[in-house]
C-alpha positions as a Python dict, from the first residue, in 0.01 Angstrom:
ca = {
    (1, 'X'): (0, 0, 0),
    (2, 'X'): (-136, 352, 71),
    (3, 'X'): (-511, 404, 25),
    (4, 'X'): (-466, 761, -84),
    (5, 'X'): (-269, 827, -401),
    (6, 'X'): (-358, 1203, -459),
    (7, 'X'): (-386, 1121, -834),
    (8, 'X'): (-765, 1201, -824),
    (9, 'X'): (-724, 1539, -657),
    (10, 'X'): (-808, 1725, -978),
    (11, 'X'): (-1124, 1521, -1046),
    (12, 'X'): (-1006, 1241, -1258),
    (13, 'X'): (-957, 870, -1194),
    (14, 'X'): (-797, 582, -1379),
    (15, 'X'): (-981, 297, -1547),
    (16, 'X'): (-838, -56, -1575),
    (17, 'X'): (-581, -10, -1853),
    (18, 'X'): (-466, 331, -1715),
    (19, 'X'): (-691, 572, -1916),
    (20, 'X'): (-783, 868, -1695),
    (21, 'X'): (-1138, 1003, -1706),
    (22, 'X'): (-1341, 1256, -1515),
    (23, 'X'): (-1497, 1123, -1203),
    (24, 'X'): (-1836, 1211, -1337),
    (25, 'X'): (-1792, 990, -1650),
    (26, 'X'): (-2075, 747, -1709),
    (27, 'X'): (-1835, 451, -1669),
    (28, 'X'): (-1742, 571, -1319),
    (29, 'X'): (-2119, 628, -1230),
    (30, 'X'): (-2190, 281, -1356),
    (31, 'X'): (-1931, 87, -1150),
    (32, 'X'): (-1977, 325, -857),
    (33, 'X'): (-2353, 243, -844),
    (34, 'X'): (-2258, -132, -853),
    (35, 'X'): (-2022, -67, -559),
    (36, 'X'): (-2312, 101, -385),
    (37, 'X'): (-2535, -200, -454),
    (38, 'X'): (-2268, -433, -323),
    (39, 'X'): (-2266, -232, 6),
    (40, 'X'): (-2632, -263, 43),
    (41, 'X'): (-2609, -644, -13),
    (42, 'X'): (-2360, -645, 271),
    (43, 'X'): (-2613, -466, 483),
    (44, 'X'): (-2877, -726, 396),
    (45, 'X'): (-2626, -1007, 479),
    (46, 'X'): (-2560, -850, 816),
    (47, 'X'): (-2929, -896, 908),
    (48, 'X'): (-3066, -1181, 1108),
    (49, 'X'): (-3144, -1395, 809),
    (50, 'X'): (-3099, -1759, 718),
    (51, 'X'): (-2736, -1871, 639),
    (52, 'X'): (-2831, -1988, 291),
    (53, 'X'): (-2934, -1636, 195),
    (54, 'X'): (-2613, -1495, 341),
    (55, 'X'): (-2407, -1753, 147),
    (56, 'X'): (-2580, -1664, -182),
    (57, 'X'): (-2546, -1297, -112),
    (58, 'X'): (-2169, -1348, -70),
    (59, 'X'): (-2168, -1523, -405),
    (60, 'X'): (-2360, -1234, -572),
    (61, 'X'): (-2120, -981, -408),
    (62, 'X'): (-1833, -1171, -567),
    (63, 'X'): (-1998, -1153, -905),
    (64, 'X'): (-2063, -776, -860),
    (65, 'X'): (-1693, -725, -828),
    (66, 'X'): (-1669, -896, -1169),
    (67, 'X'): (-1950, -661, -1307),
    (68, 'X'): (-1748, -369, -1158),
    (69, 'X'): (-1436, -489, -1325),
    (70, 'X'): (-1598, -511, -1664),
    (71, 'X'): (-1748, -165, -1620),
    (72, 'X'): (-1421, -19, -1509),
    (73, 'X'): (-1219, -142, -1807),
    (74, 'X'): (-1127, 84, -2092),
    (75, 'X'): (-1239, -120, -2389),
    (76, 'X'): (-957, 24, -2611),
    (77, 'X'): (-701, -102, -2359),
    (78, 'X'): (-855, -435, -2288),
    (79, 'X'): (-761, -595, -2618),
    (80, 'X'): (-428, -597, -2799),
    (81, 'X'): (-416, -527, -3173),
    (82, 'X'): (-369, -897, -3218),
    (83, 'X'): (-710, -963, -3075),
    (84, 'X'): (-586, -1118, -2751),
    (85, 'X'): (-693, -988, -2413),
    (86, 'X'): (-442, -753, -2260),
    (87, 'X'): (-603, -738, -1914),
    (88, 'X'): (-708, -1045, -1728),
    (89, 'X'): (-1051, -929, -1647),
    (90, 'X'): (-1301, -1203, -1533),
    (91, 'X'): (-1618, -1248, -1726),
    (92, 'X'): (-1969, -1346, -1629),
    (93, 'X'): (-2109, -1666, -1774),
    (94, 'X'): (-2464, -1776, -1856),
    (95, 'X'): (-2437, -2010, -1545),
    (96, 'X'): (-2413, -1700, -1323),
    (97, 'X'): (-2749, -1571, -1460),
    (98, 'X'): (-2904, -1917, -1437),
    (99, 'X'): (-2798, -1936, -1072),
    (100, 'X'): (-3005, -1628, -997),
    (101, 'X'): (-3299, -1777, -1188),
    (102, 'X'): (-3268, -2115, -1002),
    (103, 'X'): (-3262, -1937, -674),
    (104, 'X'): (-3566, -1725, -758),
    (105, 'X'): (-3757, -2038, -870),
    (106, 'X'): (-3666, -2213, -542),
    (107, 'X'): (-3785, -1918, -327),
    (108, 'X'): (-4104, -1874, -530),
    (109, 'X'): (-4204, -2233, -467),
    (110, 'X'): (-4267, -2147, -99),
    (111, 'X'): (-4442, -1818, -169),
    (112, 'X'): (-4806, -1744, -229),
    (113, 'X'): (-4890, -1634, -586),
    (114, 'X'): (-4840, -1264, -647),
    (115, 'X'): (-5172, -1108, -740),
    (116, 'X'): (-5079, -736, -705),
    (117, 'X'): (-4772, -511, -680),
    (118, 'X'): (-4657, -482, -319),
    (119, 'X'): (-4553, -171, -127),
    (120, 'X'): (-4186, -182, -12),
    (121, 'X'): (-4163, -226, 367),
    (122, 'X'): (-4309, -449, 646),
    (123, 'X'): (-3977, -519, 805),
    (124, 'X'): (-3637, -340, 809),
    (125, 'X'): (-3463, -633, 640),
    (126, 'X'): (-3732, -645, 365),
    (127, 'X'): (-3682, -266, 315),
    (128, 'X'): (-3313, -311, 274),
    (129, 'X'): (-3390, -562, -2),
    (130, 'X'): (-3609, -310, -181),
    (131, 'X'): (-3354, -33, -152),
    (132, 'X'): (-3099, -272, -297),
    (133, 'X'): (-3339, -362, -584),
    (134, 'X'): (-3375, 2, -675),
    (135, 'X'): (-3004, 62, -662),
    (136, 'X'): (-2964, -240, -888),
    (137, 'X'): (-3214, -88, -1131),
    (138, 'X'): (-3019, 240, -1138),
    (139, 'X'): (-2699, 46, -1188),
    (140, 'X'): (-2863, -133, -1483),
    (141, 'X'): (-2991, 191, -1632),
    (142, 'X'): (-2642, 351, -1614),
    (143, 'X'): (-2485, 29, -1756),
    (144, 'X'): (-2724, 31, -2049),
    (145, 'X'): (-2641, 398, -2121),
    (146, 'X'): (-2270, 311, -2111),
    (147, 'X'): (-2322, 5, -2329),
    (148, 'X'): (-2492, 228, -2591),
    (149, 'X'): (-2172, 426, -2614),
    (150, 'X'): (-1906, 160, -2549),
    (151, 'X'): (-2041, -193, -2571),
    (152, 'X'): (-1921, -466, -2334),
    (153, 'X'): (-2008, -822, -2248),
    (154, 'X'): (-2391, -881, -2284),
    (155, 'X'): (-2407, -1112, -1977),
    (156, 'X'): (-2319, -802, -1764),
    (157, 'X'): (-2645, -631, -1841),
    (158, 'X'): (-2837, -958, -1827),
    (159, 'X'): (-2694, -1021, -1478),
    (160, 'X'): (-2794, -686, -1344),
    (161, 'X'): (-3144, -723, -1489),
    (162, 'X'): (-3190, -1064, -1330),
    (163, 'X'): (-3027, -950, -1007),
    (164, 'X'): (-3304, -687, -947),
    (165, 'X'): (-3564, -962, -1003),
    (166, 'X'): (-3381, -1177, -749),
    (167, 'X'): (-3384, -895, -495),
    (168, 'X'): (-3755, -843, -534),
    (169, 'X'): (-3822, -1220, -482),
    (170, 'X'): (-3584, -1229, -192),
    (171, 'X'): (-3773, -932, -32),
    (172, 'X'): (-4097, -1124, -70),
    (173, 'X'): (-3940, -1443, 68),
    (174, 'X'): (-3796, -1256, 367),
    (175, 'X'): (-4137, -1106, 428),
    (176, 'X'): (-4281, -1446, 426),
    (177, 'X'): (-4004, -1590, 655),
    (178, 'X'): (-4022, -1292, 900),
    (179, 'X'): (-4401, -1305, 899),
    (180, 'X'): (-4404, -935, 790),
    (181, 'X'): (-4714, -790, 641),
    (182, 'X'): (-4702, -765, 270),
    (183, 'X'): (-4923, -471, 175),
    (184, 'X'): (-5079, -506, -178),
    (185, 'X'): (-5096, -195, -392),
    (186, 'X'): (-5448, -169, -515),
    (187, 'X'): (-5510, 150, -719),
    (188, 'X'): (-5791, 363, -576),
    (189, 'X'): (-6055, 476, -811),
    (190, 'X'): (-6147, 842, -812),
    (191, 'X'): (-6491, 900, -682),
}
């Protein structure tokens, strides 16, 4: 299979189902940002971190391919007139969201209570987590905008929302594990 098809040379690309849209379409922006997020998760996974984090990140990366598939599907082509699904696109389940919550709860048990916002940084690996968290929030914002125009499975938005929370907790847990300084943000009062 050739990687290049030349079909996008004029600025369009195909969605699942065959519909062609401009490459600047919000649907393309949405799943492209999820792809960017997935790449950052790979970067975090490539760091010197505990294997359990790496394994869970692989699990998340797999789920992000599902998110991308949902976002890349033309809703008009996904379902036949009979109501049956035309394309075999995987779906997220409430268990996928629960897995993120369970993992956050587990990590939080080992962390000191959070009393302030924290400044991103302290260690390169932690910074990668914060970048991924920000990309996840952008993916979520784009997905919300797309959902306003062409609704899709609700669990997709829920998963992205919970994933950004997970990445914040992971950043804190990695700071703790790596004994990196966690700098609290304390607003300065004008004098």
